[in-house]
N, C-alpha and C positions, 0 to 999 in steps of 0.2 A: 379136211380131206378124209382121213381115216375116221375121225369122229362122226362125220355125216354118214359114212359107209356103214360103220358099226351100229349107228343109230337106226338105220334102215333095216339092217340084219336082225336087230333085237326084236322086231315085230314078228320074226319067223323062228329065231333061235334065242331062247331065253338067256343063254349064257352071255350074250352080248349086252344084256341090260347093265352089266357092270360098268360100261362106258358112260352110262348116264350119271354116275357118281362123280362129283367134282374131286373128291379126295383121291380117287383112283387115277384120274387124269392129271392131277397135280404130281403124283408120283411118276407117271409116265413121262410127263413133260420134263421134269428134272433129270430123270435117267437118260432120256433121249438126248437132251442138250449136252449133258456131261459126257456121254459115250461118244458123241460126234467130236467133241473137243479132244478126247483121248485118242481117237482114231486119226483125226486130221492134224493134231497139234504139231507133231514132229515134221510132217510134210510141209505144213504152213510156215514153220520157222525156217526151214531150209529154203523155201521159196522166197520168203521175205529177205533172207540173207543174200540170195542170188541177185536180187534187185537192189541190194544195198540200202534197204529201208531200215536204217540204224538210228539208235538214240543219239542225239546231240546233247552232250552234258554241258550244263552252265559253267562258264569260266569262273564265275564268282561263287560257285557252290563248294561244298566240303571237298577237301583234297581226296578223300577216299573214294569219291565218285568217279574219278578219272578212269578207273578200271571198268566202269559200266559203259563207257563210250564204245560204240560199235555193236552193242546188244540190239537185236531186232526189236522194233516197236510196232505200233498199230495192231496189237493183239486184239483190240476191241472189235476189229472188223470180223474176225472169226467168231468172237463171242456173240456178236449180234447175229451172224449167219446161223450159228448152231441154235440159238434161242428162237430166232424167227422160224427156222425149220421145224423145231419142236412144236411151236404154236400152230403152224400150218397143219400139223398132224393131229393135234389133240385139243384144240381150243374151239369154242363156239363163236364164230366171227359175227354172229348176229348182234352181239353186245356192242353198242356204240362206244362204250368206255374202252373196250379192247382196241377198236380201230383208231380212236383218237390217241390213246396211249402209245400205240406203235408208231403212229405218224409223228408224234412229238419225239419219241426216242430216235427215230431214223433221221429226222431233221436236225436234231442236236448232234447226232453222230456225223451228219454231213458237214456241219460247222467244224467239228473236231477233226474230221478227215482233211478238210481244206487247210487247217492250221498245221497238222502233221505233214501234209504233202509239201507245203511251203518250207517247213523246217528241213525236211529231208533233201529237197531239191537245192536249197540254198546252202546246205551243209553248215548251217550255223543256227543258234538257238533263237531264231526270229521267224515267226509265222505270221498269222493275222495280227493286226494291232489290237490292243485292248478295246478300243472304240468299235472296231469292226465286229469283233466277237460279241460284244455287249449289245450292239444294235441288232445283229442277227438273232440273238437269243431273245431279246425283247419282242421282236416281230413274231417269232414262233410262240412265245408265251401268250401274247395277245390273241393269236390265231387259236391256240388251244382253249383259252378262256371263252372265246366267242363260239367255238364249236360245241363246247360242253353245254352251253345254253340251249342248243338244239335238241338235246336229249330230254325227253319229257320227264323222266324221273329225277333229273338233276335239279338241285335247289341251291341257289347262291347264298348259302348260309354258312357262317363261321361258328363252329362249335368249340367248346372248351373241354378238354379231357377231364373226366371225373365229375363234371357239373352238367347233368342231363337237362336241367331247366334253363341253362344259360346259353343263348345263341344270338347271333347277330346277322340279320339279313343285309348283305352287302349290295344286293340289287345289281345295277349296271357297273358298279365298282369292282365286282368280283373278277372280271377279266384282268384288271390291273393287279389284284391280289394274287391271282393264279400266276401271272407273269413274275411277280416278286418271288414266289415260292420256287418256280422252275429255274429262274436265273440264279437265285441264291443257292439252291441245292446242287445244281450242276457245277457251279464254280467252286463251291466248298469241297466237293468230291475231287475236283481237278487239282486243287491246292494240296489235298491230302496225299495224292498219288506221287510220292517222292522216294519211297523205299520199297525194296522187294517184298511183295505181299501185303504192304501196309494198307492200301486202300481197299483191295478186293475183299479182305476179311470182314471189315465193318459194313461194306456194301451188302455182302451176303446176309449178315446178321440183321441189318435194317430191312432188307427185302423180305426176309423170313418173318419178321415181326409184322410188316404190313400185309404179308400173305395171309396171316392169321386174321387180321382185321378185315381184309377183303372177303375172306370166306365167311366170317361171322356176319358182316354187314349185308352180304348178298343172300343170306339165309334168313327168311322172315321169322322163323321159330327161334333161332339162336339170337338174332338181333333184339327181338322182343324180350327174351329171357334176360339178356345182358343189359337191356335198356339203352342200347346204342342206336344211332340213326340208321334205319334200314335203307340200303341202296340197291334196288333191283338191277341185276346184271353185273354187280361188282364182283361176284364170286368168280367170274371168268377171268378177272384181273389177277386172281390168286393163281390161276394156271399160268398166266403170263409171267408172274413173278417167280414161280417155280422153275420155269424155263430159264430165266435169267440166273437163278441160284445155281441150277445145274451147270450152265455155261460158265458161271463164276468159279465153281469148284473145279471144272476141267481146266480153266485158265490158271487157277492157283497151282495145279500140278506142275505147270511149267514156269510159273512166276515166283514160286517159293525160292528162298535164298539158297544159292546165288541164282538170280533170275535168268531164264533163257529167253524171255520175251517180256516186253512191257505193254501196258494197256494203250498208251498214247492218248491224246486228247479225244480221239474218236471213241474210245471206250469210256474214259472218265466223264466226259460231258454227257454222253448218252445215258450212262447208268445213273448219274446224278439226276438227270431229268426224269428217269424212270421212277426213282424214289419220290421225286416231287409230284409226279402224276399219281402215284399210288396214294400219297397223302391226300391229294385233292379229291380223288374218286371216292374214297371212304370217309371223306369229311373229317379227317383227323390231321389237318394242316399244322396246327400248333404243336401237335405231338411230335412232329418231325424235329423240332428243336431238341427234344429229349432223346428220341430214338437215334437221330443222327447227330447227337451231341458232340461226338468226336470230330465230325466234319465242321461243326459250328466253332469249336475251340480252335481248330487249325485255321479257319478263315479269320476269326477274331484276332489270332496272333499276328497275322499279316496286316490287318487293318490297324491294330494298335502300334505295331512296329513302324509302319509307314507314317502314321499320324504323329507319333512321338518324335520320329526322326526329323520330320519337317518342322515341327513346333520348336524343337530344341536345336535345330540347325546342325544335325549330325550325330546326336546321341542316340543310343539304342537301348531298348528294354531287354531284348533277347540278343544273344550272340548272332543268331541268324533266324530268319523266318522263312517258311512256316515252322511251327513248334518242333516238329521232329528233327529238323536240322539243328536246332538249339541243343537238343540232347546229344546229337552226334558230336557236336563240338565240345560238349562236356565230357566226352570220352565213352559214352554208352555204345556198346556194340549194336550194329544195325538189327540183328535178330532179336536182341533184348527189347529194343524200342518197339519193334513190330508186335511181339508177343504181349508186351504190357499195354500197348494201345488196343490190341484185340480184347484183352481182359476188360478194359474200360468200356469198349463197345458192347461186350456181352452183358455187363452190368446195366448199361443204359437200355439195351433191348429188353431185358427182363423187367426193368422199371416201366418201360412203355407197355409191355404186355399186362402188367399188374393193373393198369388203369382200366382194363376191361371189367374188373370187378369193383372199381371205385365209382359208385353211382349213388 
């Protein structure tokens, strides 16, 4: 909207040429999304409270979580709204990657919304079944993989971080690979979202890392210099990620301990899918294991706990899964767990960025 307007004006007034720069629009997108959250956040929380859209705490969860019952949830709805609005204003929608990424984000958000809605209306911690969510996510993932093949610049190639000469052409199997990435990243983020501010911090860090990769991949000069795979149109995804980062920062203002609102599945599933799509677009899918390592660890803790429990008929590796609950039961304060997990996420993001120079 405003991007196209200012682009037209730049032909007559030179000052508007600044809007041609991706970096300038990245800043505007982040500030717009964050500002909208700060302006609308209090009103949204009050509105959600009036409709009694409150968090339903697990009965088998840590005892300290009983105080969280009744806290408004589905903050992801406003986060997606503010981010999408920022993108409407500052992004170039001619990029097929942007359109597909937003489609995937919104569809995953719709699955999460349905899950949250059922939990709220039933007033118990039961939403969509695991099979229902997984099936919906797989369908969306396959759709994304198929749509990506329609973009001329897209190549179904799997690259290895740090090894520029090593790549694997997945051909028609790429849609299945993309599905695995999207389903895995969305569910891993969802499992991490269990403490005040715990998930949104690493989400912001991972999104910022892939924002840098998207900007570099979309710029032919920079991608050639860094010897990474160039992806025409990927730089606009950097603006999209900036909008999500800004929305995430605005959400964190209200989600920091003690939280006034939670993401809900509508937020965690959609943001996890956004990270997966970012990795797919810039052809750095394997790097997500490192950049999103905290989410991987949380997901693995659940898998290992469940597997060990079934294999040993009732024994546990951890006191409770996901991993952050284990540390809670060890007596760690919630804020300490969150900050220490953020520190781990920062280290992993920096390690991911370092691969830009490892060629």
